[in-house]
N, C-alpha and C positions, 0 to 999 in steps of 0.2 A: 670541301677538301681541295688541296692545291694539286697542281699538275706536277708530276715528277718526270724529269728528263734524265734518261739513263740508257745504258746498253740494254739490248733485248735480253731477257732473262730465261726464255724457254722457247721451245718449238711453237707452243700455243701463241705466245706473244709475237713471234715472227710471222706466223700465219695471220694474226690479226693485223699486223703492219702491212702485210701483202694485200689484205682486203682493203685497207685504207688506200693504198696505192691504186688498186683496181677501181675503187669508187671515184677517186680524184682524176686519175689519168685516163682510164678506159671509158668509164661511164660519163663523167662530167665533161671531159675534154675531147673525147672521141679518139684517143690514141689506140691503135690496134694492139691487142694483147701481145702479139708476137714481137712488137717493138718495145713494149714496156718490160716484158720479161726477156732479158738479154743473156741469161745464162751466167751472170757474174755474181748473183746474190750469195752463192755458197762461199765465195772468197772475200766477201765484204763484212765490215763491221756495221751493224744496224743499230741506230739509236731510236728510241721511242719516247713519246710523251704519253704518260699514263695518268688517268684520274679515276679513282674508285675501281681499279682493275680493268678499265676500258682504255684501249689504245686509241688516242685521238690524233696522233701525228707520228711521222717517221721520216728518216732519211738514212742514206747509206754512205759509207766511206770505203774507198778502195785505196790501198797503200801501194805506191810504186816508188821504191827508193825513198827519196826525201820529199816526194810530192804526194798529196792526197787528192783523189778525185772525189768530189762531193756530188752526190746525185740523189734523185728520187725523193726530194723533199715534198711531202704531202701532209696536209692537215685537213681533217674532215670539215665539211662546210659549216656545220653547227658549232665548231670549236674555233673558228677563225676570229681574228681581231682580238685575241687574248694574249698575244706575244709569244705564242708557242713556236712559230717558225724562227723568230729571233733567238729564243732559248735553245732550239735545236742547233742553230748556227754557232752559238757560243759553246755548246757542248762539243760540237765537231772541232772547233778550234782547240779546245782542251785536249781532246783525244789526239789530234794531229801533233800538237806540241809534245805530249807525253811520248809519242812515237818517234820524235826527233825530226819531224817534217819541217821543211823550210817554206813550203807554200801549199795553198789549196787552190785547185782549179775546178771550174764548173761550167756548165752550159745553162744559162739562166733563160727562162722564158721571158720575153721582153716586157710583158706586163708586170713582172716581179723584179725588174732591174733595180728599182729604188730600194727594195728590201736589202739587196746585196750591196749596193752602194753605201747604204747607211752602216753596214757591217764592215766596211773597209775594202771591199772588192773593187777592182778596176776593170773596165771593159778592155778586151783584147780583140781587135779585128772588127769585122763587119757583121751585121745581122745575117743570119742564115736560117733556113727552114729545116727542122728536125721533127719527125713524126707529125708533119703537117702544121707545126706551130713555130712561130718566129722565136729564135733564140739568139743570144750573144754569149761568146766565150768571155769568162771573167776569171780573174786571178787575185789572190790575196797573199801577200808576203807575210810570213810569220816571224816573230822576234827570234 
């Protein structure tokens, strides 16, 4: 069965997405839970990658005027290297365009910079540390 990329459809799916984030950020990368859970999930649009009813990946979008803040991109380790992150980025673009956004901004972990560069993002500024991990601000202008 193929992976479906779409908006989260239920509280159960959102909980599963949050579990993916916990496994990736808190367990795998050592991010403190208090930093991963920032209180903004309730105002965000969450996208998920689902296969056979199982959430394999997720990201969230926060809309501020004509800017979208893309964050919390996480894919379970067993599902990586299947193009899921790229497809979540593409779905985020479509959601942003549908909402009339002009740009998407994000803080990329530096190890994942090439993923974002390949999707049209450009670095902005210098590398900085967030949650104990090196990041760089990136931006993508939308048509």
